[in-house]
C-alpha positions in Angstrom: -0.4 -0.6 0.2 1.0 3.5 -1.3 1.2 6.6 0.9 -0.6 9.7 -0.2 3.1 11.3 -0.8 4.7 8.2 -1.6 6.7 7.6 -4.7 6.5 11.1 -6.7 9.4 12.6 -7.9 9.3 16.3 -7.8 12.6 18.2 -9.1 12.7 22.1 -9.0 15.7 24.3 -10.0 16.9 26.9 -7.5 18.5 29.7 -8.3 22.3 29.1 -6.6 25.1 27.5 -8.2 28.5 26.6 -6.0 31.1 29.2 -7.5 34.1 26.9 -9.1 36.9 28.6 -6.9 35.4 28.7 -3.2 36.5 30.9 -0.6 40.5 31.9 -1.1 43.1 33.1 1.2 42.6 36.3 -0.9 39.1 36.4 0.1 40.0 36.4 3.6 42.6 38.9 3.5 40.4 41.6 1.7 37.6 40.8 4.1 40.1 41.3 7.1 42.1 44.6 5.5 45.1 42.6 6.0 48.0 41.5 3.0 47.8 38.1 2.1 50.8 37.3 3.9 49.6 38.2 7.3 46.6 36.5 6.8 48.7 33.0 6.2 50.6 34.1 8.7 47.8 33.8 11.3 46.3 30.6 9.9 50.1 28.9 10.7 50.5 30.1 13.9 52.8 32.5 13.1 53.6 35.9 14.9 50.7 38.6 14.2 49.1 41.1 16.7 46.4 39.9 18.7 43.6 42.4 17.2 44.8 41.4 13.7 44.3 38.0 14.3 40.9 38.2 16.0 39.8 39.6 13.1 41.2 37.5 10.5 40.0 34.3 12.4 36.7 36.1 12.6 36.5 36.5 8.8 37.5 32.7 8.5 34.5 31.7 10.3 32.3 33.7 9.0 33.1 32.9 5.5 33.7 29.3 6.4 37.3 29.3 4.7 39.1 26.1 5.1 42.5 26.2 4.2 43.8 24.0 0.7 45.9 20.7 2.4 46.3 20.2 -1.6 48.4 23.6 -2.2 51.1 23.5 -4.1 50.6 19.5 -5.3 49.4 18.6 -8.5 45.8 19.4 -6.8 45.1 21.5 -10.7 44.4 17.7 -12.1 41.7 17.7 -10.1 40.5 14.8 -7.0 38.7 12.0 -7.2 37.4 12.0 -3.9 33.9 12.6 -2.6 33.2 12.9 1.1 30.6 11.3 2.4 29.3 12.4 5.9 26.3 10.3 7.8 25.3 10.3 11.1 25.9 6.4 12.5 27.4 3.0 10.8 25.2 1.2 13.7 21.9 1.9 12.5 21.3 -0.3 9.1 19.6 2.7 7.6 22.6 4.7 7.0 25.0 2.2 5.5 22.0 1.3 3.4 22.3 5.3 1.9 26.0 5.0 1.8 26.1 1.9 -0.7 23.8 3.1 -3.0 26.0 6.3 -2.8 28.7 3.8 -3.1 27.9 1.9 -6.3 27.2 5.3 -8.5 30.2 7.1 -7.4 32.1 3.9 -8.1 30.8 3.4 -11.5 31.9 7.6 -12.3 35.4 6.6 -11.2 35.3 8.5 -7.9 36.3 7.0 -4.0 34.2 8.4 -1.3 35.4 9.0 2.0 33.3 8.3 5.0 33.2 10.0 8.3 30.7 9.4 11.2 29.2 12.0 12.9 27.3 9.9 15.7 24.8 12.6 15.5 27.5 15.4 17.1 26.9 18.7 15.3 29.7 19.9 16.6 31.6 16.5 15.2 30.1 17.0 11.7 31.6 20.5 11.8 35.0 19.0 12.2 34.3 16.6 9.5 33.4 19.3 6.6 36.6 21.2 7.9 38.6 18.1 7.5 37.5 16.7 4.1 37.0 20.5 2.5 41.0 20.9 3.1 41.5 18.0 0.8 39.3 19.6 -1.3 37.0 16.6 -2.7 34.9 16.7 -5.7 31.7 16.9 -3.7 30.4 16.4 -0.2 27.2 14.5 0.6 26.0 15.1 3.7 23.0 13.9 6.4 20.1 16.3 7.0 19.6 20.0 6.7 20.7 21.3 9.9 24.2 22.0 10.4 26.2 24.9 12.6 26.5 28.3 11.4 30.5 27.5 10.8 29.4 23.9 9.1 26.8 25.8 6.6 29.3 28.3 5.9 32.1 26.1 4.8 29.2 24.1 2.5 27.8 27.1 1.2 31.2 28.5 0.1 33.2 25.4 -0.7 33.0 25.6 -4.5 31.9 22.5 -4.7 28.6 20.9 -5.2 26.8 19.7 -2.1 24.0 17.4 -1.5 22.2 16.9 1.3 20.4 13.9 2.1 17.0 12.2 3.7 15.1 15.5 4.3 13.0 17.9 2.6 11.5 20.2 4.9 13.7 23.5 5.3 16.2 25.0 3.1 19.0 23.3 1.4 22.3 24.7 0.0 22.5 23.3 -3.2 21.5 19.8 -4.0 18.6 18.1 -1.7 17.4 14.6 -2.1 14.9 12.9 0.4 11.8 12.9 2.1 9.6 14.9 4.2 9.9 14.0 7.7 6.7 16.3 8.7 4.7 14.3 6.0 5.6 10.9 7.3 4.6 11.8 10.7 1.2 13.2 9.5 0.7 9.8 7.1 1.7 8.0 10.0 -0.9 9.5 12.6 -3.7 9.3 9.6 -3.0 5.7 9.7 -3.4 5.1 12.8 -6.7 7.1 13.7 -8.4 5.6 10.1 -8.3 2.5 11.8 -10.3 4.2 15.7 -7.3 4.2 17.9 -8.0 7.2 20.0 -5.9 7.0 22.4 -1.7 7.7 21.2 1.7 7.4 22.6 5.1 8.0 20.8 8.4 6.2 22.2 11.8 8.3 20.8 15.2 8.8 21.8 16.9 12.1 21.7 15.2 14.2 19.1 17.7 17.3 20.0 20.0 15.7 18.1 17.9 13.4 15.4 16.2 16.4 14.3 14.4 14.2 11.4 12.8 11.9 14.0 11.7 15.3 15.7 10.1 16.3 12.4 8.3 13.4 12.0 7.0 13.6 15.9 6.0 17.2 14.9 4.1 15.9 11.7 2.5 13.3 13.7 1.4 15.5 16.7 -0.1 18.2 13.5 -2.5 15.5 12.5 -4.0 14.3 15.6 -4.6 17.9 16.4 -7.3 18.2 13.5 -8.5 15.0 14.2 -10.6 13.1 17.6 -7.3 10.9 18.8 -4.9 12.6 21.5 -1.5 11.8 22.5 -1.7 10.7 26.4 1.6 9.1 26.8 5.4 10.2 25.6 8.7 8.7 26.3 12.0 10.2 25.2 14.7 8.4 25.9 18.6 9.5 25.7 21.2 7.7 23.7 20.8 6.6 20.0 18.0 4.6 19.4 17.9 0.7 19.9 15.6 -2.5 20.4 16.6 -1.9 24.2 15.3 1.8 24.5 12.2 1.0 22.4 11.6 -2.1 24.9 12.0 0.1 28.2 10.2 2.9 26.3 6.9 0.8 26.1 7.4 -0.7 29.5 7.4 2.5 30.9 3.9 3.7 29.0 2.1 0.4 29.5 3.3 0.4 33.2 2.7 3.8 34.1 -1.2 4.0 34.3 -2.5 5.3 31.4 -4.3 3.0 28.4 -3.3 3.5 25.4 -4.5 1.8 22.2 -1.5 2.4 19.8 2.2 3.7 20.1 4.3 5.3 17.3 8.1 4.6 17.5 10.7 7.3 16.0 12.0 4.3 13.8 11.8 0.6 13.5 14.9 -0.7 15.6 12.6 0.8 18.4 9.3 -0.5 17.3 10.9 -4.1 17.1 11.8 -3.8 21.0 8.0 -3.1 21.6 7.2 -6.4 19.4 9.9 -8.0 21.4 8.4 -6.9 24.8 4.6 -7.7 24.0 5.6 -11.2 23.0 7.5 -11.4 26.1 4.7 -10.5 28.5 1.7 -12.2 26.0 0.1 -8.6 24.9 -1.8 -8.9 22.3 -1.0 -6.9 19.3 -2.4 -5.1 17.4 -5.8 -5.4 19.9 -4.7 -4.4 23.0 -2.1 -2.2 21.8 -1.1 -1.1 18.1 2.6 -1.0 17.1 4.3 1.8 14.0 7.4 2.2 12.8 9.4 4.1 10.6 12.3 3.2 7.9 10.6 -0.4 6.8 13.4 -2.1 7.8 13.8 -5.9 6.6 14.2 -7.6 9.6 11.1 -6.1 11.2 8.8 -7.6 8.2 10.0 -10.7 9.0 8.9 -10.9 12.7 6.0 -13.1 13.9 3.7 -10.0 13.0 5.2 -8.1 10.0 5.8 -4.3 11.4 3.1 -1.4 10.0 5.5 1.1 9.5 6.8 3.6 6.7 9.7 2.4 4.2 12.4 5.0 3.5 14.3 4.9 -0.2 17.3 5.1 1.6 19.7 3.7 -1.1 17.9 5.3 -4.0 18.7 8.5 -1.7 22.4 7.8 -1.7 21.9 6.7 -5.5 20.2 10.2 -6.6 22.8 12.1 -4.5 25.9 10.3 -5.8 24.7 11.1 -9.5 23.8 14.8 -9.1 26.8 15.4 -6.9 28.7 14.2 -10.2 26.9 16.0 -12.5 26.3 19.6 -13.8 22.3 19.9 -13.3 21.1 23.2 -11.3 20.7 22.9 -7.9 17.9 20.5 -7.2 15.4 19.7 -5.2 14.3 15.8 -5.5 11.1 14.5 -3.4 11.5 10.8 -3.4 8.6 10.2 -1.5 7.5 7.3 1.0 5.7 3.9 1.1 2.9 2.8 3.9 3.4 -0.6 4.8 0.1 -1.9 6.7 1.9 -4.8 8.3 0.1 -6.8 10.9 1.0 -4.6 13.8 -1.1 -1.8 13.3 
């Protein structure tokens, strides 16, 4: 069964195209009102007056300038490296994205250089700087939210940048993914249409995982327009996992509020909920319905296939990599999603 927002691809031309030169040392020196020699001396840690040093460093931060580690080498021949920055390798979702990107990059003669942020924006900023210092041919990142300096570096890198897995926000160049808010709304509508009225949510750290937060926002928006209500919420710290999903559902069921259905931030946590129900002999979906997100194969192999939404993870990597390697104008690609009815909701 396909969701209303699923599978339709929408390409929209954007107005910005990366400047192939990127931000140069001359740009930094000009903006700071110093010579290139002085700017270079500041960046190399040489002796420069404190006020001048701070002025140069402020310009570096504001413009997102990254020193060229290939300066003086054969960098004019062009790089065959493409940076790929993902939140995690522990969750199969992101290796799927990486697999899609790697297949396309390999066929085009490029080599991916992979960095893992562990959902830490500051770590992402450091990885962006480290990769840009080697002047890659392109860069693929996850999501639309970055630190101010990370965003400045990406915007002024002079290379193609693809932001994957989210459409709910303003992109820099190439944006490929789905609307997480639309996923949340579709999930709520599915449960409401099946007569569930007392709903709960089990999730992980929404401060770091902004895509999960947007799905929850969409879920609550759809509930506010219906007769259903969110009667319980459990947000567990740290990464999502089957164990945290099991713990979150246990807290809700033991908390006294009767719930008809539980929406989990992803399939990992929803599978933990399924395991808890199996262990306690709780009838699913008669006693409580369970709904996830991602469409993992393992969740569909459970005794009762999980009701969920499948995200086109491999295709996101493929399309993002293809556009990063190409010459198309800045673009937004909506790959949609698929609602899987399953047997748990």
